C-alpha positions as CSV (number, residue, x, y, z in Angstrom):
1,M,9.3,20.2,11.8
2,S,5.7,21.1,12.7
3,D,3.8,18.5,15.1
4,I,0.5,18.6,14.0
5,G,-2.4,16.7,14.8
6,G,-0.1,14.0,16.6
7,R,1.8,13.4,13.1
8,V,5.4,15.2,12.6
9,L,5.5,17.5,9.3
10,V,8.5,18.1,7.7
11,L,8.9,22.0,6.6
12,S,12.3,22.1,5.9
13,E,12.6,23.8,2.3
14,A,13.5,27.4,3.5
15,P,10.1,29.0,1.5
16,K,7.6,26.9,3.2
17,L,9.0,27.6,6.5
18,V,9.2,31.1,5.9
19,A,5.7,31.1,4.6
20,F,4.3,29.0,7.8
21,N,6.0,31.6,10.4
22,H,4.4,34.6,7.8
23,L,1.0,32.9,8.1
24,L,1.1,32.5,11.8
25,Q,2.1,36.3,12.2
26,R,-0.9,37.1,9.6
27,A,-3.4,34.7,11.0
28,G,-2.6,36.6,14.4
29,R,-3.3,40.3,13.0
30,L,-6.4,38.8,11.1
31,D,-7.8,37.9,14.2
32,A,-7.8,41.4,15.6
33,M,-8.9,42.7,12.5
34,L,-12.1,40.1,12.3
35,A,-13.1,40.8,15.9
36,M,-13.4,44.5,15.2
37,N,-15.3,43.8,11.8
38,T,-17.7,41.7,13.4
39,E,-18.2,42.5,17.0
40,S,-21.1,45.2,15.5
41,D,-22.6,42.6,12.9
42,T,-24.9,40.7,15.6
43,D,-25.4,37.9,12.8
44,R,-22.3,37.7,11.6
45,S,-23.0,37.3,8.0
46,S,-20.6,39.0,6.7
47,L,-18.1,35.8,7.6
48,A,-20.3,34.1,4.9
49,V,-18.9,36.6,2.3
50,D,-15.2,36.9,3.9
51,V,-14.7,33.2,3.8
52,V,-14.9,33.1,0.1
53,S,-13.2,36.4,-0.5
54,P,-9.1,36.2,0.3
55,S,-7.0,39.1,-0.1
56,I,-3.7,38.2,1.3
57,K,-1.1,36.5,-0.6
58,T,1.7,35.0,0.9
59,G,4.1,31.9,0.2
60,I,2.0,29.4,1.7
61,E,0.1,28.5,-1.3
62,S,3.0,26.7,-2.4
63,C,2.7,23.8,0.6
64,P,0.7,20.7,-0.4
65,N,-3.0,20.5,0.3
66,E,-2.3,17.9,3.0
67,I,-0.2,20.3,4.7
68,L,-2.9,23.1,4.5
69,C,-5.6,20.6,5.9
70,E,-3.3,19.5,8.6
71,I,-2.7,23.3,9.8
72,F,-6.5,24.4,9.4
73,E,-7.3,21.2,11.6
74,L,-5.1,22.2,14.2
75,Y,-6.2,25.7,14.0
76,Q,-9.8,25.2,13.8
77,A,-9.9,22.6,16.6
78,E,-8.1,24.9,19.1
79,S,-10.5,27.6,18.3
80,L,-13.8,25.5,18.7
81,I,-12.4,24.2,21.7
82,D,-12.1,27.5,23.9
83,A,-15.4,28.9,22.4
84,R,-17.4,25.9,23.5
85,D,-16.8,27.1,27.2
86,G,-17.5,30.6,26.1
87,V,-14.2,32.2,26.7
88,A,-13.5,32.8,22.5
89,N,-14.9,33.6,19.8
90,A,-16.1,30.0,17.6
91,F,-15.0,32.0,14.2
92,G,-11.5,33.2,15.1
93,W,-10.3,30.6,12.7
94,W,-12.1,32.1,9.6
95,S,-9.4,34.4,9.4
96,I,-7.0,31.7,8.2
97,L,-8.9,31.6,5.1
98,L,-8.2,35.0,3.9
99,V,-4.4,34.1,3.7
100,C,-4.5,32.6,-0.3
101,S,-7.5,31.8,-2.7
102,R,-5.8,28.3,-3.0
103,W,-6.2,27.4,0.9
104,C,-9.6,29.3,1.0
105,R,-10.4,27.1,-1.8
106,V,-9.0,23.6,-0.5
107,I,-11.0,24.1,2.5
108,S,-14.0,25.1,1.2
109,N,-14.4,22.3,-0.8
110,N,-13.3,19.6,1.6
111,P,-16.7,18.9,3.4
112,V,-14.6,17.1,6.6
113,F,-14.1,20.6,8.1
114,W,-17.7,21.6,7.7
115,Q,-19.4,18.6,9.7
116,E,-20.0,19.8,13.0
117,I,-22.4,22.5,13.3
118,W,-23.3,24.3,16.7
119,T,-27.1,25.1,17.0
120,T,-26.3,28.5,18.6
121,W,-24.5,30.1,15.1
122,P,-26.4,32.7,13.2
123,P,-28.9,31.1,11.0
124,K,-27.0,31.8,7.7
125,I,-23.7,30.0,8.9
126,V,-25.5,26.9,9.8
127,E,-26.8,26.9,6.3
128,L,-23.5,27.2,4.9
129,Y,-22.3,24.6,6.9
130,E,-25.0,22.3,6.0
131,T,-24.3,22.9,2.1
132,R,-20.5,22.3,2.5
133,S,-21.0,19.4,4.4
134,Q,-22.7,17.7,2.0
135,N,-23.5,14.3,2.7
136,Q,-21.0,13.2,5.6
137,P,-22.2,12.5,9.0
138,L,-22.7,15.4,11.0
139,R,-22.2,16.4,14.7
140,I,-24.9,18.7,16.2
141,L,-24.0,20.5,19.3
142,K,-25.8,22.8,21.2
143,F,-23.6,24.7,24.0
144,R,-25.0,26.9,26.8
145,N,-22.3,28.9,27.2
146,S,-21.1,29.8,23.9
147,Q,-21.2,33.1,22.8
148,C,-23.1,33.1,20.1
149,R,-27.0,33.0,21.6
150,H,-29.4,32.1,18.6
151,D,-31.8,29.2,18.6
152,N,-33.1,30.2,21.8
153,E,-36.2,28.6,21.6
154,G,-34.2,25.0,20.0
155,S,-36.0,25.5,16.5
156,T,-32.4,25.3,14.7
157,T,-31.9,22.4,16.8
158,A,-35.4,20.7,16.0
159,R,-34.8,21.5,12.6
160,L,-31.4,19.7,12.0
161,L,-32.3,16.8,13.8
162,A,-35.6,16.4,11.9
163,L,-33.7,16.7,8.4
164,N,-30.8,14.9,9.2
165,K,-31.6,12.2,11.0
166,S,-29.4,9.8,8.2
167,R,-26.8,11.3,8.9
168,I,-26.1,12.7,12.5
169,H,-23.2,10.7,14.7
170,T,-23.2,12.9,17.7
171,A,-25.7,14.8,19.3
172,H,-24.6,17.2,22.2
173,I,-27.4,18.9,23.6
174,E,-27.0,21.3,26.7
175,W,-30.8,22.6,27.7
176,T,-31.6,25.4,30.0
177,P,-35.8,25.0,30.2
178,Y,-36.5,28.6,31.3
179,V,-35.3,30.2,28.4
180,H,-36.9,28.1,26.2
181,N,-40.6,28.3,24.7
182,E,-43.6,27.6,27.3
183,W,-40.6,26.4,30.0
184,M,-40.3,23.4,27.5
185,D,-38.5,20.6,29.4
186,L,-35.4,18.3,27.3
187,S,-37.3,15.5,27.6
188,R,-40.7,16.8,25.8
189,F,-38.2,18.7,23.2
190,M,-36.5,15.6,22.3
191,E,-39.9,13.9,21.7
192,W,-40.9,17.1,19.3
193,A,-37.8,17.0,17.4
194,V,-37.0,13.1,17.0
195,G,-40.3,11.6,18.1
196,D,-40.5,8.0,17.0
197,D,-37.8,8.3,14.1
198,L,-34.7,6.3,14.3
199,L,-31.2,8.0,14.0
200,P,-29.6,4.6,12.6
201,Q,-25.7,6.2,12.3
202,L,-26.2,7.9,16.1
203,T,-23.2,6.8,18.2
204,Q,-22.5,9.6,20.9
205,L,-25.5,11.2,22.6
206,H,-25.4,13.8,25.4
207,L,-28.0,15.3,26.9
208,N,-27.6,18.0,29.5
209,S,-30.3,20.0,31.3
210,S,-30.3,22.3,34.0
211,F,-33.3,21.7,35.6
212,D,-35.1,18.4,34.7
213,A,-33.0,16.3,33.2
214,V,-29.3,14.8,32.8
215,G,-28.8,12.3,30.1
216,R,-25.2,11.3,29.2
217,S,-24.0,8.2,27.4
218,G,-20.4,7.5,25.9
219,S,-19.2,6.4,22.1
220,T,-21.4,3.1,21.4
221,G,-21.2,0.8,18.3
222,T,-25.1,0.5,17.7
223,P,-27.8,2.5,15.6
224,Q,-30.0,5.0,18.6
225,S,-33.5,5.2,18.8
226,R,-36.2,7.2,20.8
227,T,-36.0,4.5,23.2
228,R,-32.0,5.3,23.7
229,H,-33.0,9.1,23.9
230,D,-35.6,8.5,26.7
231,S,-33.8,5.7,28.6
232,S,-31.0,8.7,28.5
233,I,-32.9,10.9,30.3
234,R,-33.4,10.5,34.1
235,R,-35.8,12.8,36.6
236,C,-33.3,14.5,39.0
């Protein structure tokens, strides 16, 4: 048995259990290989290629789609949690897609796994997520401590907020004014990016600025607007 995502999955069949153990061993080796291959690639553009070109054959392809998705969800979630604090590579989980071509197709064609976009990621990766998330709700996040340091001026964050107003249900923005263009503070940035427009699907908003403003809000069940944004920001 394997406890994944709060549910117990039965992998009693010997071939599946062997494949699962084999997967974990291969994933560990792939993480090391991926780290070596991408350390010198500052924009990590190779990841967009690797994700569609699996080269390792294992018995994991005999598992049903549900189990493949459950395993991937756990692996992806753990990688992203560590990456938020800057202690891990946010793309460590990509290596799992190299295990078998069928698994890669299942995950690549499932928009659920492409809904969370970090604006500090390389632009090519952000675009890949935008495409693969299809019309699903989005979580737009900008973490101050992420190992990826793209979007220093906030242009990617602004573009995603402006173009996906009807899809965004979570926005988490950590802002450091002195690294952004013309010392733009968080309040001015939100005014520039969103203006008077509504974000009808927004249910969670977290705005954090290290200098001029700190804003937090928990889960809500009502549409959010610019008024909500402004009321979530108070001068320190």
